C-alpha positions as CSV (number, residue, x, y, z in Angstrom):
1,M,2.3,-21.6,-3.6
2,A,-1.1,-20.3,-4.5
3,T,-1.3,-21.3,-8.3
4,S,-3.3,-19.0,-10.4
5,R,-6.1,-20.6,-12.7
6,R,-8.0,-20.2,-15.7
7,G,-6.7,-20.1,-19.7
8,P,-4.6,-16.9,-21.6
9,G,-5.2,-13.4,-20.6
10,P,-4.1,-9.9,-21.1
11,D,-0.7,-10.4,-20.5
12,H,-0.2,-13.8,-22.4
13,G,3.0,-14.2,-24.5
14,R,5.0,-12.3,-22.4
15,R,7.9,-13.8,-19.9
16,G,7.1,-14.2,-16.2
17,P,9.7,-12.4,-14.2
18,A,11.1,-15.8,-12.4
19,R,12.5,-16.5,-16.2
20,G,15.7,-15.2,-17.0
21,R,16.0,-13.4,-13.7
22,P,19.0,-15.1,-11.6
23,D,18.0,-12.7,-8.0
24,F,14.5,-14.1,-8.3
25,W,14.4,-16.4,-5.3
26,S,16.9,-14.2,-3.9
27,T,14.3,-12.5,-1.8
28,Q,12.0,-14.6,0.2
29,A,8.3,-13.5,0.3
30,R,5.3,-15.6,1.2
31,S,3.2,-16.7,-1.3
32,L,3.8,-17.1,-5.2
33,A,1.3,-16.7,-8.0
34,V,1.8,-17.8,-11.2
35,F,-0.6,-17.7,-14.4
36,V,-0.1,-20.6,-17.1
37,S,-1.7,-20.9,-20.3
38,P,-0.6,-22.4,-23.8
39,L,1.4,-19.1,-25.0
40,G,3.6,-18.3,-21.8
41,L,4.0,-18.3,-18.0
42,R,3.9,-15.5,-15.8
43,A,5.1,-15.7,-12.0
44,F,4.3,-13.2,-9.0
45,R,6.4,-13.0,-5.4
46,L,3.5,-11.7,-3.1
47,M,3.7,-10.8,0.9
48,N,0.5,-12.3,1.6
49,N,0.1,-15.8,3.0
50,L,-2.4,-17.0,0.4
51,R,-3.8,-20.4,0.9
52,A,-2.9,-23.3,-1.7
53,H,-5.2,-23.3,-5.0
54,S,-4.9,-24.1,-8.6
55,G,-7.7,-24.7,-11.1
56,V,-8.6,-24.6,-14.9
57,G,-11.0,-22.6,-16.4
58,D,-11.5,-20.4,-19.7
59,R,-9.9,-16.9,-17.7
60,F,-7.3,-16.1,-15.2
61,D,-8.2,-15.7,-11.6
62,A,-6.8,-12.4,-10.6
63,G,-8.0,-12.6,-7.2
64,P,-4.8,-13.3,-5.7
65,L,-2.9,-10.3,-7.2
66,I,-6.3,-8.3,-6.5
67,R,-5.7,-9.3,-2.7
68,A,-1.5,-8.7,-2.8
69,T,-2.6,-5.2,-4.4
70,T,-5.2,-4.1,-1.8
71,F,-2.0,-3.0,0.7
72,A,0.8,-3.4,-1.3
73,H,3.5,-3.7,1.7
74,S,5.7,-0.7,-0.3
75,G,6.8,2.5,1.6
76,F,9.4,4.7,3.0
77,V,11.2,5.3,6.1
78,L,13.0,8.4,6.4
79,A,15.6,8.2,9.6
80,L,16.1,12.0,11.0
81,T,19.2,12.8,13.6
82,K,21.6,15.8,13.9
83,G,24.1,15.5,10.8
84,S,22.2,11.7,9.5
85,V,19.9,11.2,7.3
86,R,18.5,7.9,5.9
87,L,16.0,6.9,3.4
88,L,14.9,3.5,2.9
89,V,12.3,1.7,0.5
90,L,10.3,-0.8,2.0
91,E,9.6,-2.8,-1.4
92,S,6.6,-5.3,-1.3
93,D,8.5,-8.6,-1.3
94,A,9.6,-7.9,1.6
95,S,13.0,-6.4,1.1
96,C,14.2,-2.6,2.2
97,H,17.2,-1.2,0.2
98,E,18.7,2.6,1.4
99,V,18.5,5.5,-1.3
100,E,21.2,7.7,-1.7
101,L,19.9,11.3,-0.5
102,T,21.3,13.8,-3.4
103,G,21.9,17.2,-3.3
104,L,22.6,17.9,0.5
105,P,25.2,20.0,1.9
106,E,28.3,18.1,2.8
107,D,28.1,20.4,6.7
108,L,24.6,19.8,7.3
109,G,24.8,19.2,10.8
110,L,25.9,23.0,11.0
111,E,22.8,23.9,10.7
112,L,21.9,22.9,13.9
113,Q,25.3,23.9,15.8
114,T,25.3,26.9,18.0
115,A,28.2,29.1,17.8
116,D,30.3,30.2,20.6
117,N,30.0,33.8,19.2
118,E,26.1,33.2,19.9
119,G,25.9,32.5,15.7
120,R,27.3,35.6,14.4
121,M,29.5,33.7,12.0
122,D,29.5,33.5,7.8
123,R,26.5,31.1,8.0
124,Q,23.5,33.6,9.2
125,R,21.9,32.1,12.1
126,A,18.3,33.6,14.2
127,D,19.3,35.2,17.3
128,G,17.5,34.7,20.7
129,A,15.3,32.6,22.0
130,L,14.0,31.5,18.4
131,R,16.9,30.5,17.0
132,P,16.9,26.5,18.0
133,K,13.4,26.6,16.3
134,I,14.3,28.1,13.6
135,Q,17.5,26.0,12.7
136,R,15.5,23.0,12.8
137,R,13.4,24.1,10.7
138,D,15.1,25.1,8.0
139,Y,17.7,21.8,8.7
140,C,13.9,19.8,7.9
141,S,13.9,21.7,5.1
142,T,17.0,20.9,3.5
143,V,16.7,17.5,4.4
144,Q,13.0,17.4,2.6
145,E,14.4,19.2,-0.6
146,A,16.5,16.2,-1.2
147,V,13.9,13.2,-0.1
148,L,10.9,14.9,-2.6
149,R,13.5,14.6,-4.8
150,Q,13.5,11.0,-4.5
151,I,10.1,10.1,-3.9
152,N,7.7,13.2,-5.3
153,G,4.8,11.8,-7.1
154,S,5.0,8.1,-5.5
155,S,2.1,7.1,-4.3
156,H,3.6,5.0,-0.9
157,P,3.0,6.3,2.5
158,L,6.4,7.8,4.3
159,V,7.1,6.6,7.8
160,L,9.4,9.4,9.5
161,A,11.6,8.1,12.6
162,A,13.5,11.5,14.1
163,S,14.7,12.1,17.2
164,P,12.5,13.9,19.5
165,D,13.6,17.6,18.8
166,L,13.3,16.9,15.4
167,E,10.5,15.2,14.9
168,P,7.8,18.3,15.3
169,A,9.5,20.4,13.0
170,Y,9.7,18.4,10.2
171,R,5.9,17.5,10.3
172,E,5.8,21.5,10.5
173,I,7.4,22.1,7.4
174,N,6.6,18.7,5.4
175,T,4.6,18.6,2.2
176,Y,4.4,15.4,1.5
177,R,0.8,14.3,1.5
178,R,1.3,10.3,2.4
179,L,3.2,11.3,5.6
180,V,2.0,8.6,8.1
181,E,1.0,10.4,11.0
182,E,2.3,7.9,13.7
183,G,6.0,7.7,13.4
184,I,8.6,5.6,14.7
185,T,9.4,6.2,18.7
186,A,12.6,5.1,18.9
187,N,15.6,7.1,18.3
188,P,16.4,5.8,14.3
189,A,20.8,6.5,15.5
190,S,20.2,3.3,17.5
191,L,18.6,1.6,14.6
192,G,20.1,-0.4,12.0
193,P,17.9,-0.4,8.7
194,D,16.5,-4.4,9.3
195,D,14.8,-2.3,12.6
196,L,13.9,0.0,11.0
197,A,12.6,-1.8,8.2
198,R,10.5,-4.4,10.4
199,R,9.1,-0.9,13.3
200,G,8.2,1.0,10.1
201,R,6.2,-2.2,8.6
202,D,4.2,-2.3,11.9
203,V,3.4,1.6,11.4
204,L,1.9,0.5,8.1
205,D,0.0,-2.4,9.4
206,R,-1.5,-0.2,12.0
207,N,-2.1,2.7,9.4
208,Y,-3.6,0.5,6.9
209,A,-6.0,-0.9,10.0
210,A,-7.1,2.6,10.8
211,Q,-8.0,3.4,7.4
212,L,-10.4,0.2,7.2
213,A,-12.1,1.5,10.3
214,D,-12.3,4.6,8.8
215,W,-13.8,3.1,5.7
216,R,-16.3,0.9,8.0
217,E,-17.6,4.3,9.7
218,Q,-18.4,5.7,6.7
219,F,-20.2,2.4,5.2
220,G,-22.6,2.3,8.2
221,T,-23.5,6.1,7.2
222,L,-24.1,5.6,3.5
223,R,-25.9,2.4,3.7
224,A,-28.5,4.6,6.3
225,H,-28.8,6.8,3.2
226,G,-29.3,3.9,0.9
227,R,-25.3,4.5,-0.7
228,A,-24.3,1.0,0.5
229,S,-24.6,-2.8,0.7
230,A,-23.2,-5.7,1.9
231,K,-25.3,-8.0,-0.3
232,L,-24.0,-9.9,-3.1
233,R,-26.7,-9.7,-5.6
234,E,-27.0,-5.8,-5.1
235,I,-23.6,-5.2,-5.5
236,A,-23.0,-7.2,-8.6
237,K,-26.1,-5.4,-10.5
238,A,-24.4,-2.2,-9.2
239,A,-20.8,-3.0,-10.3
240,T,-21.9,-4.0,-14.0
241,A,-23.7,-0.6,-13.5
242,G,-20.6,1.0,-13.4
243,Q,-21.7,2.4,-9.7
244,V,-19.8,1.0,-6.9
245,D,-17.4,3.8,-5.8
246,V,-15.2,1.4,-3.3
247,L,-15.5,-2.5,-2.6
248,L,-14.0,-4.3,-0.3
249,F,-14.6,-8.4,0.0
250,D,-13.5,-11.2,2.1
251,L,-9.9,-12.6,0.8
252,T,-10.6,-16.0,2.0
253,A,-14.2,-16.1,-0.4
254,E,-14.7,-18.9,-2.4
255,R,-18.1,-19.3,-3.7
256,E,-18.0,-19.9,-7.6
257,G,-21.1,-19.1,-10.0
258,T,-21.3,-16.7,-12.5
259,I,-22.2,-13.3,-13.2
260,D,-24.1,-12.4,-16.8
261,E,-24.0,-9.1,-18.2
262,Y,-27.0,-7.3,-16.5
263,G,-25.1,-8.0,-13.2
264,N,-27.8,-11.8,-12.2
265,V,-25.7,-14.2,-10.0
266,T,-26.0,-17.7,-10.2
267,P,-24.3,-19.4,-7.5
268,A,-22.7,-22.8,-8.4
269,D,-23.0,-26.1,-6.0
270,E,-19.1,-26.7,-6.9
271,P,-16.0,-25.1,-9.1
272,S,-15.9,-25.8,-12.4
273,A,-14.3,-24.5,-15.9
274,H,-17.0,-22.5,-16.5
275,T,-17.4,-21.2,-13.1
276,Y,-15.1,-18.4,-11.5
277,G,-15.3,-16.7,-8.0
278,L,-17.8,-14.6,-7.5
279,A,-16.2,-12.1,-5.5
280,D,-13.0,-11.8,-7.5
281,E,-15.9,-11.1,-11.0
282,V,-17.7,-8.5,-9.1
283,A,-13.9,-6.9,-8.4
284,A,-13.1,-7.1,-11.8
285,R,-16.2,-5.2,-12.8
286,V,-15.5,-2.1,-10.5
287,L,-11.5,-2.3,-11.1
288,R,-12.7,-1.5,-14.9
289,T,-15.1,0.8,-14.3
290,G,-12.2,3.1,-12.3
291,G,-14.0,1.6,-8.6
292,T,-11.5,1.0,-6.3
293,V,-11.2,-2.8,-4.9
294,K,-9.7,-3.8,-1.3
295,A,-9.5,-7.5,-0.9
296,V,-9.1,-7.7,3.1
297,R,-9.4,-10.1,6.1
298,G,-13.3,-11.2,7.1
299,A,-13.1,-8.9,10.1
300,D,-12.1,-6.0,8.8
301,L,-15.7,-6.0,7.2
302,P,-18.8,-4.4,8.1
303,D,-21.4,-6.8,10.3
304,G,-20.1,-10.4,9.5
305,A,-20.3,-9.8,5.7
306,R,-17.7,-11.4,3.2
307,I,-18.3,-8.2,0.6
308,A,-19.4,-5.1,1.2
309,A,-19.7,-1.9,-1.6
310,T,-20.3,2.1,-1.2
311,F,-22.1,3.2,-4.0
312,R,-21.7,6.1,-6.4
313,S,-23.4,9.7,-5.9
314,A,-26.3,9.8,-8.4
315,S,-25.3,13.5,-9.0
């Protein structure tokens, strides 16, 4: 269990999701963050494996939630074969469920059928060698229209599990910006919902790792031009001034202390009711000024650092 610390926060007085929710324990996540004050209680199920922790002070410790929202563990899996379309939602609490796609024609499978009369039936079909390719594109376009009705506007990634003949056709017509480049290679016709969800989460894990690798490369380039740092004191001052664009910090960071209104850091020898996690406080200041924060594993940070940031351009 991960138990949060500190006192009343901006959400005090609300009823926590564990109260009055008979389904709260029906989905087993990996950790639990509990925020308690004299005015209320809130609890959150988290996919992250968090170390047991408790504390008391004058503010809530939002570190566990920052860690949980870095990689939301949420997304979609589209399983696509001839005449069969399934859309799965991967929830952040490790559950998944299938979403009904509306608006698909009952004879959807006919899009890919070749008639004995060379396609000259009531349904208009392309002739010649291009006919199968055009049919596959039409089929995928019809499917995508139904998918977008469900997920358009979402920020979650979409993982494609398609039969080999349909996979390139769907990617060719795709307009959803969060379609993951890597797909599920196994034929989805042989996979049940649990298998699709497991393979989909594996793809999301690798996709996230690739994003972090790209950021580390960008960090090195920007640091060479004075627009990035892996030093806590420099980052704290930049965060206070609203100059941090992206902040990454070690999710196991435990160093406590205080940071004043100018961004000056005073480390503490041991935690107390008047100190707080330094990395968490820097993260909060970055978020308040519109920056992006990611809590990551130590191996994901450059040069063995515990914290790293890229800065906004002066212009």
